[in-house]
BAPA-251850 format. One record per residue (C-alpha): y, x, z; residue in three letters. Coordinates in pm, 1 decimal. Last residue first. Layout:
north,east,up,resn
Y,X,Z,ALA
...
This chain:
north,east,up,resn
7088.1,8395.3,11479.3,GLY
6727.6,8441.4,11574.7,ARG
6600.3,8770.0,11709.3,SER
6363.0,8960.6,11488.3,LYS
6019.2,8995.1,11643.4,GLU
5857.6,9328.0,11721.8,TYR
5536.5,9447.8,11888.2,VAL
5317.7,9140.9,11828.8,LEU
4958.0,9245.7,11888.0,LYS
4715.1,9207.5,11597.4,GLY
4638.8,9578.9,11589.7,GLY
5009.8,9643.3,11564.6,LEU
5199.1,9334.0,11454.1,TRP
5556.4,9339.5,11325.6,THR
5770.0,9029.8,11279.2,ARG
6080.6,8931.9,11083.3,LEU
6145.6,9256.9,10898.6,VAL
6467.9,9240.1,10699.6,LYS
6492.1,9352.7,10339.4,THR
6841.0,9472.6,10238.1,ARG
6709.5,9768.1,10036.7,MET
6469.3,9538.6,9850.7,VAL
6762.5,9315.8,9756.4,GLU
6942.8,9612.6,9600.4,GLU
6625.2,9714.1,9419.7,PRO
6609.1,9362.9,9271.6,THR
6349.5,9131.7,9420.2,ALA
6041.6,8959.1,9277.2,GLU
5779.9,9214.8,9380.1,LEU
5954.5,9280.1,9711.5,THR
5943.8,8917.9,9825.3,PRO
6221.6,8941.6,10088.9,THR
6221.5,8794.9,10440.6,ASP
5948.9,9015.4,10582.6,VAL
5630.3,8961.4,10786.7,LEU
5459.3,9283.0,10890.1,ILE
5094.7,9369.4,10945.6,MET
4876.1,9619.1,11132.6,ASP
4545.1,9441.6,11188.8,ALA
4320.6,9747.1,11151.8,LEU
4099.4,9710.5,10844.7,LYS
3756.4,9547.3,10844.2,GLY
3857.8,9249.7,10633.3,PRO
4145.0,9346.0,10400.2,GLU
4520.7,9362.6,10443.7,ILE
4588.5,9717.0,10328.3,SER
4705.9,10060.2,10442.0,GLY
4488.8,10156.4,10735.8,LEU
4130.1,10185.6,10856.5,ARG
3935.3,10321.3,10556.2,ASP
4252.6,10500.0,10447.6,GLU
4235.1,10703.3,10765.7,LYS
4280.6,11056.8,10634.2,GLY
4649.3,11043.3,10726.5,THR
4737.4,11150.0,10370.8,ILE
4526.9,10865.2,10232.7,TYR
4713.1,10614.9,10450.4,ALA
5035.3,10738.8,10290.9,SER
4902.6,10653.2,9947.1,ASN
4763.4,10313.4,10048.8,VAL
5073.3,10194.2,10236.6,THR
5420.2,10349.0,10198.5,TRP
5366.1,10476.2,9844.7,MET
5175.8,10160.0,9745.4,LEU
5486.7,9949.9,9809.8,LEU
5692.5,10174.5,9582.6,ALA
5429.2,10158.5,9308.6,GLN
5434.6,9780.3,9314.6,ARG
5816.6,9776.0,9312.0,ALA
5816.2,9990.8,8999.7,SER
5903.0,10359.2,8979.1,ILE
6195.9,10560.2,8843.5,LYS
6118.2,10909.8,8712.1,HIS
6259.6,10856.2,8362.1,GLN
6595.3,10780.7,8524.7,PRO
6629.4,11149.9,8613.1,GLY
6967.7,11133.3,8784.7,HIS
7133.3,10795.2,8840.5,VAL
7492.1,10847.1,8950.5,LYS
7680.5,10721.5,9255.7,GLY
7734.6,11073.3,9393.2,ASP
7492.0,10989.5,9674.9,LEU
7208.6,10961.6,9425.6,HIS
7065.7,10650.9,9260.0,MET
6705.6,10704.9,9156.9,ARG
6677.9,10325.1,9110.7,THR
6320.0,10240.5,9214.8,MET
6277.2,10543.8,9442.3,ALA
6613.1,10459.8,9602.3,TYR
6499.5,10102.5,9669.9,SER
6164.8,10210.9,9811.6,MET
6336.5,10451.4,10052.1,GLY
6565.3,10175.9,10180.8,ILE
6261.0,9950.9,10217.8,PHE
6085.3,10220.3,10420.1,PRO
6350.2,10215.5,10697.4,ASN
6316.7,10571.3,10833.5,CYS
6691.7,10636.1,10813.4,ASP
6782.7,10993.7,10721.5,VAL
6731.8,11333.1,10888.4,VAL
6593.4,11141.4,11185.8,PRO
6358.6,11073.9,11006.7,TYR
6198.6,11289.4,10735.6,ASP
6172.1,10963.4,10537.5,SER
5825.3,10901.9,10397.7,SER
5632.0,10753.3,10108.5,GLY
5317.0,10921.6,9984.8,GLY
5261.9,11040.8,9628.1,CYS
4905.7,11081.9,9505.3,ILE
4917.0,11277.7,9180.9,ILE
4789.0,11075.5,8883.9,SER
5034.8,11239.4,8640.9,ASN
5240.3,10924.6,8583.4,ASN
5249.9,10859.1,8959.0,PHE
5382.7,11208.8,9031.1,TYR
5648.4,11195.1,8761.9,LEU
5752.3,10848.5,8878.4,GLY
5808.6,10967.9,9234.2,ALA
6041.4,11245.8,9120.3,PRO
6217.4,11345.6,9446.4,GLN
6479.0,11558.9,9263.2,ASN
6354.8,11640.4,8913.9,LEU
6666.6,11544.4,8718.6,GLU
6877.5,11690.3,8998.0,LEU
6695.4,12019.7,8954.7,TYR
6777.9,12029.0,8583.9,GLU
7141.3,11956.1,8663.1,ASP
7178.1,12254.9,8893.9,PHE
7188.4,12174.6,9263.2,LEU
7470.9,12246.3,9510.1,VAL
7698.5,11942.3,9492.9,SER
7415.0,11710.4,9394.5,GLU
7249.0,11775.4,9733.7,ASP
7440.4,11473.6,9866.5,GLY
7219.5,11364.8,10156.7,MET
7208.5,10984.1,10119.6,GLN
7032.6,10876.4,9801.0,GLY
6802.5,11172.5,9746.0,MET
6731.7,11184.2,10118.7,ILE
6631.0,10817.3,10095.1,THR
6372.0,10913.2,9832.0,PRO
6167.9,11111.0,10087.9,GLN
5854.5,11264.7,9935.3,ILE
5494.0,11314.1,10041.6,THR
5269.1,11508.6,9808.8,VAL
4895.9,11487.9,9749.2,PRO
4690.1,11780.4,9614.2,THR
4392.4,11676.9,9401.8,ASN
4319.4,12049.0,9361.4,MET
4299.3,12027.6,8981.1,GLU
4580.1,11772.3,8960.3,GLN
4828.6,11970.6,9168.8,LEU
4740.8,12282.7,8972.6,LYS
4780.1,12104.6,8638.2,PRO
5124.5,11973.7,8747.8,ILE
5264.9,12307.9,8859.9,MET
5338.7,12437.2,8508.5,ASP
5573.7,12144.8,8447.1,PRO
5802.0,12231.8,8743.1,GLN
5795.1,12026.8,9061.3,PRO
6139.1,11996.1,9227.5,HIS
6130.1,11797.2,9550.4,CYS
5787.8,11878.8,9687.3,ALA
5910.7,11721.8,10015.5,HIS
5589.6,11792.1,10212.8,ILE
5304.0,11936.8,10007.3,LEU
4943.3,11851.1,10086.1,TYR
4610.7,11987.9,10202.7,ASN
4359.9,11706.4,10186.1,ARG
4083.0,11903.3,10362.0,ASN
3840.0,11818.1,10080.2,ARG
4103.8,11886.1,9813.9,ALA
4180.9,12229.0,9957.6,SER
3810.8,12306.9,9987.4,ALA
3740.6,12204.9,9628.2,GLU
4033.0,12406.9,9491.4,ALA
3949.6,12715.9,9695.3,GLY
4143.1,12864.2,9987.1,GLU
4305.8,13100.8,9737.6,ALA
4407.4,12797.0,9532.8,GLU
4573.2,12640.3,9838.9,PHE
4760.3,12966.7,9895.2,ALA
4879.1,12973.6,9532.9,ASP
4990.4,12611.8,9573.8,LEU
5193.3,12703.3,9882.4,ALA
5366.1,13001.2,9721.0,VAL
5447.6,12812.8,9401.0,ASP
5583.9,12516.3,9599.3,MET
5813.2,12761.5,9778.3,ALA
5936.3,12876.0,9436.9,ALA
6012.7,12512.7,9351.4,ASP
6224.4,12478.1,9664.0,GLY
6167.8,12196.3,9912.7,ILE
5825.0,12304.6,10031.5,THR
5732.1,12198.3,10386.0,HIS
5356.2,12258.4,10394.7,VAL
5090.4,12023.3,10528.9,GLY
4754.6,12185.1,10608.8,VAL
4436.5,11995.3,10701.5,GLN
4221.3,12183.7,10947.1,TRP
3844.6,12234.2,10935.8,ASP
3806.5,12573.3,11109.4,TYR
3719.2,12789.6,10809.0,LYS
3951.3,12598.2,10577.0,GLU
4242.2,12630.5,10818.2,ALA
4170.9,13000.3,10859.8,TYR
4184.6,13049.8,10482.6,GLN
4499.1,12841.2,10461.5,CYS
4671.8,13046.9,10731.3,VAL
4574.4,13372.7,10563.6,GLN
4706.9,13250.3,10228.9,LYS
5044.6,13171.3,10383.8,MET
5047.7,13513.2,10545.5,GLU
4998.7,13679.9,10207.4,LYS
5271.2,13464.8,10054.1,PRO
5505.2,13583.2,10332.2,THR
5634.9,13359.3,10609.9,ILE
5974.7,13193.8,10652.3,THR
6027.6,13182.2,10277.9,THR
6357.0,13268.8,10112.9,TYR
6664.5,13133.3,9942.0,GLY
6771.0,13190.8,9582.2,ARG
7055.7,13418.6,9682.8,THR
7375.6,13588.9,9566.0,GLU
7470.8,13292.7,9348.8,PRO
7550.9,13080.6,9656.2,MET
7706.5,12758.0,9519.6,HIS
7503.2,12757.8,9197.3,ARG
7194.5,12886.2,9371.8,TYR
6968.8,13156.4,9232.1,ASN
6662.5,13063.0,9030.4,LYS
6298.0,13000.5,9123.2,ARG
6409.1,12838.3,9448.3,MET
6323.4,12900.0,9814.5,TYR
6521.0,12650.9,10024.4,ALA
6755.8,12853.2,10247.4,THR
7085.9,12819.0,10061.2,GLY
7227.5,12598.6,10336.2,SER
7272.6,12297.4,10106.8,THR
6936.5,12370.8,9943.9,PRO
6717.5,12330.4,10254.9,VAL
6469.9,12562.4,10426.0,GLY
6139.8,12728.9,10339.2,ASP
5774.6,12744.3,10445.7,LEU
5792.6,12506.0,10739.5,THR
5420.1,12494.2,10816.2,ILE
5253.6,12188.4,10971.0,LYS
4885.9,12201.4,11070.5,ILE
4698.0,11873.4,11058.0,GLY
4666.5,11511.1,11163.9,ASN
4578.8,11521.5,11530.6,LEU
4535.7,11175.1,11681.8,ALA
4703.6,10910.5,11894.1,VAL
4661.2,10538.9,11820.7,MET
4341.1,10513.3,11612.6,ASP
4168.6,10776.3,11825.4,ASN
4177.9,11149.9,11876.6,GLY
4057.4,11448.1,11673.0,PHE
4104.6,11386.0,11300.3,GLY
4228.9,11736.0,11219.7,THR
4099.1,11982.5,11478.0,VAL
4003.0,12009.6,11844.1,CYS
3876.4,12314.8,12035.4,PRO
4180.2,12525.3,11934.0,MET
4087.2,12892.9,11983.5,GLU
4064.8,12992.7,11616.5,TYR
4385.1,12808.6,11527.9,ILE
4559.2,12977.1,11821.9,ARG
4426.0,13315.2,11700.6,ASN
4572.5,13249.8,11357.6,LEU
4897.2,13160.7,11532.3,HIS
4921.2,13496.5,11709.9,TYR
4828.8,13683.3,11390.4,PRO
5110.3,13489.8,11214.5,ILE
5384.8,13585.9,11456.9,ASP
5480.9,13393.1,11769.5,GLY
5670.8,13104.6,11923.5,VAL
5979.5,13105.4,11699.3,ALA
5749.9,13137.9,11398.6,LYS
5620.3,12786.9,11474.7,ASP
5288.3,12677.5,11326.0,LEU
5329.9,12319.3,11438.8,TYR
5031.7,12097.0,11523.2,PHE
5094.5,11775.7,11332.5,MET
5059.7,11450.0,11523.1,MET
4937.8,11114.1,11404.6,TYR
5129.7,10857.1,11605.5,ASP
5021.5,10495.1,11569.6,ARG
5311.6,10277.0,11673.9,TYR
5389.1,10075.5,11987.5,THR
5329.0,10335.8,12258.9,LEU
5414.2,10204.1,12605.6,ARG
5066.3,10094.9,12713.9,GLY
5059.0,10353.1,12992.8,GLN
4766.8,10536.9,12836.3,ARG
4948.9,10548.5,12502.8,TYR
5270.2,10680.9,12657.2,ALA
5066.1,10942.7,12845.3,GLN
4893.1,11055.7,12525.6,LEU
5228.2,11073.5,12350.3,TYR
5366.5,11285.8,12634.9,ALA
5071.6,11525.3,12605.3,ARG
5146.9,11576.3,12237.8,MET
5511.9,11640.0,12315.6,CYS
5419.7,11900.9,12577.0,ASP
5182.9,12063.9,12326.2,PHE
5467.3,12101.5,12079.3,THR
5484.3,11883.3,11768.8,MET
5661.2,11989.5,11450.3,ASN
5562.9,11673.0,11260.9,CYS
5483.6,11310.1,11342.3,ASP
5276.9,11134.0,11076.7,ILE
5377.6,10775.4,11136.7,VAL
5200.9,10440.2,11167.3,THR
5330.5,10087.4,11238.7,THR
5656.4,10093.2,11047.3,LEU
5820.1,9761.1,10963.4,GLY
6187.9,9841.6,11018.5,VAL
6189.9,9688.1,11367.7,SER
5870.9,9873.3,11463.0,ASN
6039.4,10214.1,11428.2,ILE
6344.9,10085.9,11613.9,TYR
6150.4,9964.5,11915.9,LYS
5928.0,10270.2,11904.1,GLY
6231.9,10487.8,11965.3,ILE
6258.2,10338.2,12315.5,GLU
5892.7,10381.2,12410.6,GLU
5894.3,10742.6,12296.8,ILE
6224.5,10792.4,12481.5,VAL
6071.5,10679.2,12813.0,GLU
5752.5,10880.2,12764.7,VAL
5963.2,11192.7,12712.1,LEU
6174.4,11115.2,13018.8,GLU
5861.2,11078.4,13232.3,ASP
5728.0,11413.3,13115.3,LYS
6063.1,11575.9,13192.6,THR
6310.2,11663.4,12919.4,LEU
6355.0,12034.6,12867.6,PRO
6633.8,12247.0,13019.3,PRO
6789.8,12431.3,12722.0,VAL
6695.2,12801.5,12717.0,VAL
6435.6,12768.8,12438.4,SER
6673.8,12558.1,12227.5,GLU
6919.5,12844.3,12186.3,ILE
6687.2,13119.5,12065.6,LEU
6487.2,12838.4,11907.6,ASP
6754.4,12795.0,11643.0,MET
6692.4,13147.6,11518.3,ALA
6315.1,13104.4,11471.3,ALA
6372.1,12749.5,11348.4,ASN
6599.7,12799.8,11054.3,GLU
6967.9,12901.6,11037.2,TYR
7187.6,12959.0,11341.4,LEU
7565.3,12910.9,11326.9,ILE
7751.3,13034.2,11637.7,GLY
7970.5,13285.4,11455.6,ASP
7776.5,13580.8,11596.3,PRO
7982.9,13902.6,11611.4,GLU
7926.2,14139.7,11319.6,GLY
8293.6,14214.5,11254.4,ASN
8292.5,13996.7,10940.6,GLU
8165.8,13702.6,11146.0,LEU
7795.1,13636.2,11177.4,ARG
7535.3,13367.0,11122.6,GLY
7199.1,13441.1,11282.8,ILE
6930.8,13408.2,11014.2,ILE
6563.2,13307.8,11010.5,ALA
6223.2,13414.3,10875.6,GLY
6170.1,13694.5,11129.1,ASP
6446.3,13677.0,11386.9,PRO
6783.1,13823.6,11289.0,ASP
6861.4,14111.0,11522.9,PRO
7071.1,14062.1,11838.1,THR
7327.8,14343.5,11854.6,ASP
7626.6,14118.8,11777.2,ARG
7520.2,13908.5,12073.7,THR
7275.8,13626.3,12147.3,ILE
7158.8,13632.1,12510.1,GLY
7067.8,13263.0,12510.4,ALA
7303.8,13194.6,12801.1,LEU
7581.8,13379.2,12620.0,GLU
7523.1,13194.0,12293.0,LEU
7539.3,12863.4,12482.9,ALA
7866.0,12968.8,12647.6,LYS
8015.6,13077.1,12315.2,SER
7945.0,12744.5,12143.3,ASN
7633.0,12674.2,11942.6,ALA
7580.1,12544.2,11588.5,VAL
7236.1,12437.1,11468.2,ILE
7081.6,12450.2,11122.8,VAL
6746.2,12340.6,10976.5,HIS
6741.2,11990.9,11127.0,CYS
6881.6,11848.5,10798.2,CYS
7138.2,11639.5,10988.3,LEU
7280.5,11951.7,11152.7,ARG
7208.9,12008.3,11519.1,LYS
7483.3,12055.0,11776.9,ILE
7507.4,12296.1,12066.2,PHE
7712.0,12298.3,12383.0,ILE
7695.1,12515.0,12696.6,PRO
7975.0,12426.1,12942.4,ARG
8249.6,12673.6,13034.0,ASP
8411.9,12726.4,12694.7,LYS
8453.0,12354.0,12636.9,SER
8557.5,12120.2,12357.1,VAL
8768.4,12383.6,12177.6,SER
8473.1,12619.1,12226.1,ASP
8280.9,12387.6,11990.9,LEU
8522.0,12461.3,11706.3,ASP
8516.2,12829.8,11802.0,PHE
8138.0,12846.9,11784.4,ARG
8133.8,12721.0,11425.9,ASN
8167.4,12399.2,11226.3,PRO
8036.5,12411.0,10869.4,LYS
8300.2,12400.5,10599.3,ARG
8364.2,12069.3,10424.8,ASN
8742.9,12038.8,10450.3,GLU
8873.7,11692.5,10365.1,GLY
8657.2,11392.3,10441.1,GLU
8323.7,11480.2,10589.3,TRP
7993.1,11394.1,10423.5,ALA
7922.8,11757.0,10328.2,LEU
7981.0,11852.1,10692.2,GLU
7671.2,11674.9,10815.7,TYR
7642.0,11629.6,11191.4,PHE
7316.1,11465.6,11299.4,GLY
7262.9,11554.2,11663.9,ALA
7488.4,11664.8,11948.2,GLY
7366.7,11836.1,12264.0,LYS
7568.4,11884.2,12580.4,ILE
7421.6,12107.7,12849.7,TRP
7478.9,12029.3,13213.8,ARG
7695.0,12260.2,13424.7,GLY
7939.3,11995.0,13539.8,ALA
7814.8,11637.9,13518.6,LYS
7886.8,11459.0,13190.9,GLU
8170.7,11208.0,13147.9,SER
8451.1,11435.4,13024.0,SER
8213.1,11644.0,12814.1,ASP
8070.3,11331.9,12648.8,ARG
8418.7,11223.8,12542.8,GLU
8493.8,11577.0,12420.5,GLN
8178.5,11570.4,12206.6,LEU
8287.4,11242.6,12048.8,LEU
8635.0,11383.7,11980.4,LYS
8484.7,11696.4,11826.0,LEU
8290.1,11486.9,11573.8,MET
8594.6,11279.7,11479.8,GLU
8800.4,11595.5,11431.2,GLU
8535.5,11754.0,11212.1,ARG
8551.7,11451.7,10985.1,SER
8344.7,11156.5,10868.8,ARG
8123.6,11116.8,11174.1,CYS
7835.5,10873.7,11125.4,HIS
7559.7,11128.7,11186.3,GLU
7714.1,11255.7,11510.1,LEU
7509.1,11080.1,11779.5,ALA
7564.9,11261.5,12110.7,VAL
7219.1,11345.4,12241.8,SER
6975.5,11170.8,12479.2,LYS
6851.7,10945.0,12197.2,LEU
6796.0,11270.7,12010.3,ASP
6472.7,11309.2,12208.0,MET
6328.8,11002.4,12037.3,ALA
6442.9,11112.4,11692.5,ALA
6282.4,11453.0,11747.8,PHE
5966.1,11276.6,11868.1,MET
5958.8,11056.1,11558.9,ALA
5990.7,11355.0,11329.7,HIS
5889.2,11215.1,10992.0,MET
5641.2,11260.4,10713.0,HIS
5374.4,11011.8,10601.6,SER
5564.3,10700.8,10706.4,ASP
5310.7,10415.6,10704.8,ILE
5421.9,10052.2,10664.2,MET
5233.3,9770.3,10832.7,GLY
5040.5,9575.8,10570.9,PRO
5211.4,9286.1,10393.5,MET
5314.6,8928.9,10467.5,LEU
5592.6,8767.5,10264.0,THR
5763.9,8446.2,10375.7,GLN
5638.6,8113.4,10242.1,GLY
5666.1,7920.6,10565.9,ASP
5498.4,8197.6,10767.2,ALA
5316.7,7956.2,10997.8,ASP
5194.2,8166.7,11288.7,VAL
4884.7,8052.2,11477.9,VAL
4786.7,8214.3,11807.9,THR
4423.7,8122.0,11871.0,THR
4343.0,8000.7,12221.7,ASP
4222.7,7650.4,12129.2,PRO
4032.2,7777.3,11826.3,GLY
4127.7,7857.4,11468.3,ILE
3863.3,8036.3,11261.3,LEU
3716.6,7707.2,11138.7,SER
4051.4,7634.6,10974.4,GLU
3981.3,7883.7,10696.7,ASP
4327.1,7891.0,10542.4,CYS
4466.4,7858.7,10192.5,GLY
4413.8,8167.9,9980.7,GLU
4254.2,8476.0,10131.9,GLY
4216.7,8702.8,10431.5,ALA
3943.0,8733.3,10694.2,ALA
3835.0,8952.3,10984.8,ILE
4139.5,9176.9,11018.6,ILE
4077.1,9390.1,11325.5,ILE
4267.7,9405.3,11655.6,GLY
4001.8,9219.5,11852.7,ASP
3996.2,8934.2,11596.2,LYS
4260.0,8881.4,11328.8,VAL
4290.8,8620.9,11054.6,ALA
4507.8,8653.2,10744.3,ALA
4629.4,8357.5,10540.4,TYR
4755.4,8295.1,10191.8,GLY
4958.0,8059.5,9984.8,ASN
5056.1,8289.2,9696.8,ASP
4781.3,8542.8,9770.3,PHE
4862.4,8867.8,9591.5,VAL
4585.9,9108.6,9492.7,THR
4682.1,9466.1,9401.6,PHE
4764.3,9547.4,9038.7,ASP
4853.6,9916.6,9067.6,TYR
4582.9,10049.3,8835.8,ASP
4726.2,10378.4,8710.9,LYS
4382.7,10550.1,8710.9,LYS
4511.2,10764.9,8997.8,GLN
4604.0,10440.7,9172.5,ILE
4252.3,10302.6,9137.6,ASP
4107.7,10628.5,9271.8,LYS
4341.8,10604.3,9570.6,VAL
4199.0,10263.3,9642.0,THR
4368.5,9928.8,9591.7,LYS
4375.5,9619.9,9811.5,ASP
4751.0,9637.2,9875.4,MET
4714.8,9282.9,10021.7,THR
5060.3,9149.5,9939.4,TYR
5037.3,8808.3,10105.7,ILE
5270.8,8516.9,10032.9,VAL
5232.2,8331.4,10358.6,ALA
5126.3,7981.2,10460.1,LYS
4906.0,8134.5,10731.7,ARG
4906.5,8403.6,10998.7,VAL
4604.0,8359.9,11223.7,VAL
4568.7,8546.3,11551.4,LEU
4292.6,8575.8,11813.2,ASP
4036.4,8444.5,11565.4,ALA
3756.0,8223.6,11685.5,TYR
3383.9,8276.1,11741.1,PRO
3433.0,8335.9,12113.5,LYS
3285.1,8633.2,12293.9,TRP
3273.3,8616.5,12672.2,GLN
3210.8,8979.3,12767.7,TYR
2986.9,8996.9,13072.9,THR
3086.1,9091.5,13427.0,MET
């Protein structure tokens, strides 16, 4: 059988306002954000690749089998790229009780009781997304006794919205073997009552895994099923590529199966997780040594992106590692999950074996530790491997030269700034710096757009709006000097995030030779107010020229 090539496009989108994003990272570092806009443009696709784009339309590309979409003046732009999220976590949470919209402890417990009454005896109940700071009235964290009021016979645990805290009932603690004599795992904390008994609250992954490791896992088929299901939402908000963090080998295998079965509708670039719950640093260094594949291994749909390290926690739990003690917990400034020496060892191994490293650093002191480790690896090596900081919420002035020297990118989540409510625990100077996209752009530091989904919504247009306004959950604008323009916001979720994936030659713009990942939206971002940007609706999403989402009419 021979391949019957036809000199026609498979897809032509025409009569569109096209935001091409035809800028390089070097352009952006020179503060050149003026990407080309075609006012009456077209884009043509052949075999999943953009083969032409420009004003008007080259009618010679249209054949009898070409799909032609008349955009009628709507805006066409590249598929959005989320450079830090947990798509697999969000997928698995589809099997959990959704708690993110609860506004009181009573409402949360009622939802858990409803699941308890309908679930088969003996099965675990998991809840996801509770956030006590959003509750009306008392804002204390729930504990084992709250969950015992739902059931003492069935194991129950719930995960906080930040994904750094879980709460378990007495039955779950029993099955996990957690007692007053259980020591705190390295880099984590088991919450306790005054008498030393566990209160059911577990902080950070090494403690949380004591519970999660005894929960029956989803089967391979169930994992593929939830991957397909979460893809529908991811595509509906305009995302076509994600960097998916904290991946286990089972999750990686599930993504490969979903791809082979044609059920994966977004490009998933997976981060191998250096998990203290699994083993100590020498154990992980040996895993890095033994891994036969490294950053970049895979294809355009499923690939390895780097090593993920969760170096610290979150401010609202007092576990983010800060330079100064907390306002709400003056006895602590948080901590790191691994030592500075261990962090340097990981980076040195990563350099030796060609791995990119992405480090969760919410606290400014955690940023210090990570940057020192990158420096120990060598500025040129760190830049070559594109080591980067995840969150990087509170950069201090003395960090900027280091970030510039090592060409270290960051990926931030402006939606967290607008929806999480850290204002209640942060000092004013930290609020001024919280998620400072403008500071990074002004200092020529590549700043990727992301969400940390399912912590907050992964809709990139919500994140763009918050980055443009810097409006926090308290209704106030903190650090207005760090606002960014609509052009910069669009570049965060396209060119900049593509750079962090290492595939900027394939992703991030509408240009001939790039993968045909495109979205058609109802709002011209460059002409819209931030409020209008937030309300943007995606009309169609194409992945490699294949339609994977279309908004229903009506």
